[in-house]
C-alpha positions in Angstrom: 19.9 37.1 56.5 23.8 37.7 57.7 24.4 39.3 60.7 26.4 42.5 61.4 29.4 42.1 63.4 30.0 44.5 66.3 33.1 46.3 64.6 31.3 46.9 61.6 28.1 48.2 63.7 30.7 50.6 65.7 32.3 51.9 62.4 29.0 52.6 61.0 28.0 54.8 64.1 31.1 56.5 64.0 30.5 57.5 60.4 27.2 58.6 61.2 28.3 60.8 64.2 31.0 62.3 61.6 28.3 63.1 59.0 25.8 64.7 61.7 28.6 66.5 63.0 29.6 68.2 59.6 26.0 68.8 58.5 25.8 70.7 62.0 28.6 73.0 60.9 27.2 73.7 57.5 24.0 74.8 59.2 26.1 76.8 61.6 27.8 78.5 58.7 24.5 79.2 56.7 22.8 80.7 59.9 26.0 82.9 60.8 25.9 84.0 56.7 22.4 85.1 57.2 23.1 86.6 60.4 26.0 89.0 59.0 24.0 90.0 55.9 21.5 91.7 58.3 23.4 94.5 59.5 24.9 95.2 55.9 21.3 95.8 54.7 20.3 97.8 57.8 23.6 100.0 57.2 22.9 100.2 53.3 19.3 101.4 54.1 20.7 104.2 56.5 21.0 107.7 55.5 24.9 108.8 55.6 26.9 111.5 54.4 29.6 109.3 53.3 30.1 108.7 49.4 28.5 105.4 48.1 31.7 104.3 46.8 33.3 105.1 50.2 30.7 103.2 52.0 30.8 100.4 49.9 34.5 99.7 50.4 34.1 100.0 54.1 31.3 97.5 54.2 33.5 95.3 52.3 36.4 95.7 54.7 34.2 94.9 57.6 32.7 91.8 56.2 36.5 90.6 55.3 37.2 91.3 59.1 34.2 89.7 60.5 34.6 86.4 58.3 38.2 86.3 59.4 37.3 86.4 63.0 34.7 83.8 62.4 37.1 81.1 61.0 39.4 82.2 63.6 36.6 81.3 66.3 35.6 77.8 64.4 39.3 77.0 64.7 39.9 77.9 68.3 36.5 75.3 68.9 38.3 72.7 67.1 41.8 73.1 68.9 40.1 73.3 72.0 38.2 69.9 71.3 41.6 68.6 70.7 43.2 70.0 74.0 40.2 68.4 76.0 41.1 65.1 74.1 44.8 65.4 75.0 44.0 66.3 78.7 42.1 63.1 79.2 45.2 61.2 77.9 47.1 63.1 80.4 44.9 63.0 83.1 46.3 59.7 84.3 49.8 60.9 84.9 48.5 64.1 86.4 49.4 66.6 83.8 46.8 68.7 81.9 47.0 72.0 79.6 45.1 74.7 81.2 42.7 76.1 78.4 43.4 79.8 79.9 46.6 79.6 78.2 45.1 79.4 74.8 44.0 82.9 75.1 47.4 84.1 75.6 48.7 82.4 72.2 51.2 80.3 74.0 51.1 76.9 75.3 53.9 75.7 77.7 55.3 72.1 77.2 54.1 70.2 80.1 54.3 66.3 79.4 55.7 65.1 75.9 56.6 65.9 72.7 53.2 65.7 71.3 52.1 68.4 73.6 54.9 70.5 72.1 53.8 69.8 68.8 50.2 70.8 69.6 51.4 74.1 70.9 53.1 74.9 67.7 50.1 74.2 65.6 48.3 76.6 67.9 51.0 79.5 67.6 51.2 78.7 63.6 47.1 79.1 63.3 46.7 82.1 65.3 49.8 83.7 63.4 48.4 83.0 60.2 44.7 84.1 61.1 46.0 87.5 62.5 48.3 88.0 59.6 45.5 87.7 57.1 43.6 90.6 59.2 46.5 92.9 59.5 47.0 92.4 55.7 43.5 94.0 55.1 44.6 96.8 57.0 47.8 97.2 55.2 46.3 97.4 52.0 43.9 100.2 52.8 47.0 102.2 54.3 48.9 101.7 51.0 46.2 103.0 49.0 45.9 106.0 51.1 49.8 106.8 51.4 50.7 105.8 47.9 48.9 107.7 45.2 49.5 107.5 41.1 50.3 111.1 40.3 51.5 110.8 36.4 51.6 108.4 33.6 54.7 108.8 31.1 53.4 107.1 27.8 55.2 107.4 24.5 57.6 104.3 24.1 56.9 101.5 21.5 58.3 98.7 23.6 59.1 98.0 27.3 61.0 100.2 29.4 63.9 98.5 31.3 65.3 101.3 33.2 64.4 104.8 34.7 66.2 107.4 36.3 65.8 111.0 37.8 68.1 113.8 36.9 70.5 115.0 39.8 70.9 118.8 38.3 68.3 121.4 37.6 66.0 121.2 35.5 65.1 117.6 37.1 63.8 115.5 34.4 62.9 112.0 34.2 64.6 109.6 31.9 63.7 106.2 30.5 65.5 103.5 28.7 63.4 101.1 26.3 63.8 98.3 24.1 62.7 100.0 21.2 66.3 101.6 20.6 65.4 105.0 22.0 65.7 106.8 25.6 63.5 109.7 26.4 63.4 112.4 28.9 60.3 113.8 30.4 58.7 116.4 32.1 57.9 115.1 35.6 54.9 117.5 36.1 53.3 117.4 32.8 54.2 114.0 31.3 55.8 115.6 28.1 58.4 114.1 26.3 61.3 116.5 26.0 64.1 114.9 24.2 64.2 111.5 22.3 67.9 110.0 22.1 68.1 107.7 18.9 71.8 106.9 18.7 71.7 103.3 19.6 71.0 100.4 17.2 69.9 98.1 20.0 67.8 97.8 22.9 68.7 100.7 25.3 69.2 98.7 28.9 70.0 101.6 31.1 70.1 105.4 31.4 72.0 107.4 34.4 72.3 111.2 34.8 75.7 112.8 35.2 76.1 114.2 38.9 76.7 117.7 38.1 76.2 118.3 34.1 73.3 117.8 31.6 74.7 114.5 30.1 73.5 111.1 30.0 74.9 107.8 30.2 72.8 104.8 28.3 73.9 101.4 27.9 72.7 99.1 24.8 72.3 95.7 23.4 74.5 97.0 20.4 77.5 96.5 22.7 78.3 100.1 23.4 77.5 102.6 26.1 77.1 106.5 25.0 77.2 109.6 26.5 75.0 112.5 24.9 74.3 116.1 26.0 70.6 117.3 26.4 69.4 121.1 26.9 65.8 120.9 27.6 63.4 123.5 28.7 60.4 122.4 31.2 56.8 123.5 29.9 54.4 125.2 32.2 52.9 122.7 34.7 49.3 121.6 34.4 46.7 120.7 37.0 47.2 117.4 38.6 44.4 115.0 38.0 42.6 113.6 41.1 43.3 109.7 41.0 42.0 109.2 44.6 38.6 108.0 43.5 40.2 105.1 41.5 42.8 104.3 44.4 40.5 102.2 46.1 39.2 99.7 43.4 39.4 96.2 43.8 42.5 94.6 42.1 41.9 92.8 38.9 43.7 90.6 36.4 44.4 92.2 33.1 45.0 90.5 30.0 47.0 92.1 26.9 44.0 93.1 25.2 43.1 95.4 28.5 46.1 97.5 27.8 45.7 101.0 26.5 46.5 101.5 22.9 50.3 102.7 23.3 51.1 102.6 19.4 51.0 106.1 19.1 54.5 107.7 19.2 54.2 110.9 21.1 58.0 111.1 21.3 58.1 111.8 17.4 57.3 115.7 18.2 60.5 115.8 20.6 63.6 117.0 19.6 65.9 114.1 18.4 69.6 113.6 19.2 71.2 110.7 17.1 75.1 111.1 17.8 76.9 110.9 21.1 79.4 113.0 22.5 81.3 109.6 23.3 80.9 106.3 22.5 82.2 103.7 24.8 83.0 100.3 22.9 85.4 97.4 24.6 82.5 95.0 25.2 81.8 91.7 23.2 78.3 91.3 24.5 75.4 93.2 25.3 75.9 96.1 27.7 73.1 95.6 30.3 73.9 98.5 32.7 76.2 101.4 33.0 76.7 104.0 35.8 78.7 107.2 36.5 81.6 107.1 39.2 81.6 110.0 42.0 82.7 113.0 40.5 81.6 112.2 36.9 84.9 111.7 35.5 84.8 108.0 35.0 81.9 105.4 34.1 81.6 101.9 34.6 79.7 99.4 32.3 78.2 95.7 32.8 78.2 93.4 30.1 76.9 89.6 29.2 80.2 89.2 28.1 80.9 88.5 31.7 83.3 91.6 32.5 82.6 95.1 33.9 84.7 98.0 32.4 85.8 101.2 33.9 86.3 104.0 31.2 87.8 107.6 31.4 85.0 109.8 30.2 87.2 112.5 28.6 89.2 110.0 26.2 86.9 107.0 26.0 89.9 105.1 27.1 89.4 101.5 29.0 91.3 101.9 32.2 90.4 98.5 33.8 88.4 95.5 32.8 86.9 93.8 35.7 86.7 90.1 35.4 85.6 87.2 38.1 82.2 86.5 37.4 81.6 83.2 36.1 78.0 83.9 34.2 76.8 87.3 32.3 76.4 90.4 34.5 72.9 92.0 35.2 73.5 95.3 36.3 76.2 97.7 37.9 76.1 100.4 40.7 78.6 103.0 41.8 78.6 104.4 45.7 77.1 108.0 45.7 80.2 109.5 47.6 83.3 106.8 47.3 85.1 105.3 44.6 83.2 101.6 45.1 81.3 99.7 42.4 79.4 96.8 42.8 78.4 94.5 40.3 75.7 91.8 40.1 75.6 88.5 37.9 73.7 85.4 37.1 76.2 83.3 39.1 74.3 83.9 42.0 76.7 86.6 43.5 77.5 90.2 43.4 81.2 91.5 43.6 82.4 94.8 45.4 85.2 96.9 43.6 87.4 99.3 45.5 89.1 101.9 43.6 89.7 104.5 46.4 93.5 103.3 46.6 94.8 103.9 42.7 97.6 101.4 43.4 95.3 98.7 44.9 92.0 97.5 43.3 90.7 94.9 45.8 87.5 93.0 45.2 85.1 91.2 47.4 82.6 88.6 46.5 78.9 88.2 48.3 77.5 84.8 48.1 74.1 84.4 49.6 71.6 84.2 46.9 70.2 80.8 45.1 69.7 82.3 41.9 70.7 85.5 39.4 71.3 88.4 41.5 69.3 90.8 39.6 70.6 94.0 40.9 72.7 95.3 44.0 72.7 98.9 45.2 74.6 101.0 47.9 72.8 103.0 50.6 74.3 105.5 52.8 77.0 104.1 55.0 78.3 100.9 54.8 75.2 98.8 53.5 74.5 96.9 50.1 70.9 95.8 49.2 70.6 92.9 46.6 67.8 91.6 44.8 67.4 88.3 43.4 65.4 85.8 41.0 65.4 83.5 44.1 62.6 85.9 45.4 64.5 87.7 48.4 66.2 91.0 48.8 69.3 90.9 51.2 70.5 93.7 53.3 74.5 93.5 53.9 77.1 95.2 55.8 80.3 95.9 53.9 82.5 95.3 57.1 80.9 91.6 57.4 80.5 90.0 54.0 79.7 86.4 55.4 75.9 86.6 55.9 73.4 89.5 55.4 72.1 91.7 58.4 68.5 91.5 57.1 66.6 89.2 54.7 63.1 89.9 52.9 61.3 86.9 51.4 58.6 87.6 48.5 56.5 85.5 46.5 57.8 86.7 43.0 61.4 87.3 41.3 62.7 90.8 42.0 64.2 93.1 39.3 65.9 96.3 39.5 65.6 97.9 43.0 66.3 101.1 44.2 66.8 102.5 48.0 65.4 106.0 49.2 68.5 107.3 50.9 67.1 109.8 53.3 64.2 107.5 54.7 65.9 104.3 54.0 63.2 102.8 52.2 63.6 100.0 49.6 61.5 99.9 46.3 60.8 96.0 45.1 59.5 95.7 41.6 58.4 92.7 40.8 57.9 89.9 37.8 54.2 89.7 39.0 53.5 93.6 38.4 53.8 94.3 42.0 55.9 97.0 43.7 56.5 97.0 47.3 58.1 99.1 49.9 60.1 97.9 52.7 62.7 99.3 55.4 66.2 98.4 55.7 65.2 96.0 58.5 63.0 93.6 56.3 59.5 95.2 57.5 57.2 95.6 54.9 55.8 99.3 54.7 53.3 99.4 51.8 52.5 98.0 48.4 51.4 100.4 45.3 47.9 100.2 44.3 47.2 98.1 41.4 43.8 97.7 39.6 42.3 97.5 36.3 42.6 101.3 35.8 46.0 102.3 37.1 49.6 100.7 38.0 51.5 98.4 35.7 50.0 95.9 33.8 53.0 93.7 32.8 56.4 93.0 34.8 57.8 95.9 36.7 61.5 96.5 35.9 63.0 99.0 37.9 62.1 101.8 40.2 63.8 105.1 41.1 63.4 107.5 44.1 63.3 111.5 43.8 63.8 112.6 47.2 64.0 116.4 46.4 61.0 116.7 43.8 58.0 118.4 45.3 55.4 116.1 42.9 56.5 112.7 42.7 58.5 110.6 45.4 58.8 107.3 43.4 59.0 106.2 39.7 58.4 102.7 38.2 58.7 101.6 34.7 57.4 98.1 33.1 57.3 96.1 30.1 53.8 97.6 29.4 55.7 100.4 27.7 55.1 103.2 30.2 56.5 105.0 33.4 54.7 106.1 36.2 55.1 108.7 38.9 54.0 108.0 42.3 53.1 110.1 45.6 54.5 108.4 48.7 53.4 109.8 51.9 56.4 108.6 53.8 55.5 110.1 57.5 52.4 108.1 57.1 54.1 104.6 56.4 56.5 105.1 59.0 53.9 106.2 61.2 52.2 102.9 60.7 55.0 100.7 61.1 
């Protein structure tokens, strides 16, 4: 009978030790789960004045927090074992790592490169664990500070753009792939006017700064200016959506979407002929906007150019060339004759028309994929969003590098900035809408569950700072626009 060598015997003993160690961890976890289940049962049996749904949500959140701290505690034990092992190795050199430093989340480099690597590992582990716990509280805060107010349903295809009128009466405008643009009563959600003058997808809608005029851009290679006259209906009581704001998020398939085939806009007054048609592009007009004063308009097209028009004569004033690929968006400064255009060539350009004799252009480089939009803020800042999953804040006086960068987990579509509060709304391909401040700090994420929020890609967002009912509007390819009440003081206080 063959005998076992000393090395094989040692290996077997080591394997048995590891196996027994893993079993002890499993038993510990099992006992911990039994232990954590007891308080929940006891709490559920106690009398409480809280609604059952609120209590259930609280218990679930506390359970998540406890599990996070348990995992953190186990990780701490493992890391302490590694520190003890390292100290034994360094003891001969008279160097050691004080275990008390672990509680501070910092380890000073005392011996070698391996010690520095361990310190970095500890910091990374603590940061990741703490972020998970903070994220749970952020979600709860978001649900309380961001509430759905109204849904605007009536389009027969995806909605590309949403805008809020700057003049009285304040109405909401949506541009859709169903070849129409609709104007809505913000309070009641009723369709007021339907524009059906385009023969292609309506990709953009913007309101005149002082008159009841709308500017729409279309896939039919034109931009239309049309006049509207609306009378707002009597506001109805706003439905209470607070009961559904705390529901768990679920993934929705197309079958879960509401039946939106009924065209509620069929009863609206329909406008079919524009006042002015702007025709100079050789490709899809993806976006359009008014210059300050409203006497000129700019359009952006897939033919790689942007055009500046005189509104009264419909004449082409300037053709802005330079982008290497299709344009994706254009935006004008609220108080100065400045235009910014974004493109699939990973850049966006600033066009300066303040001096009639000089038309300068500056190129901003910094993204690695399509720049989906770039918008102005108050002062000398521009915010750009990209398919590279980043948002960058730029200073117009220094275009070499951004002053802030926001990194996300999904491509970003047409962004919008709340000018008064300097809050950026980011609509994503993954149906999320997140709010950040200008320094890149995340403030909130709009609630999204099986009964509220967008069910497909969110295409655009628009702030309405002066309106008493809704602060933010979003639209998506699920054929609906949504009005949200954003408690901005609460978000800023949490920050």
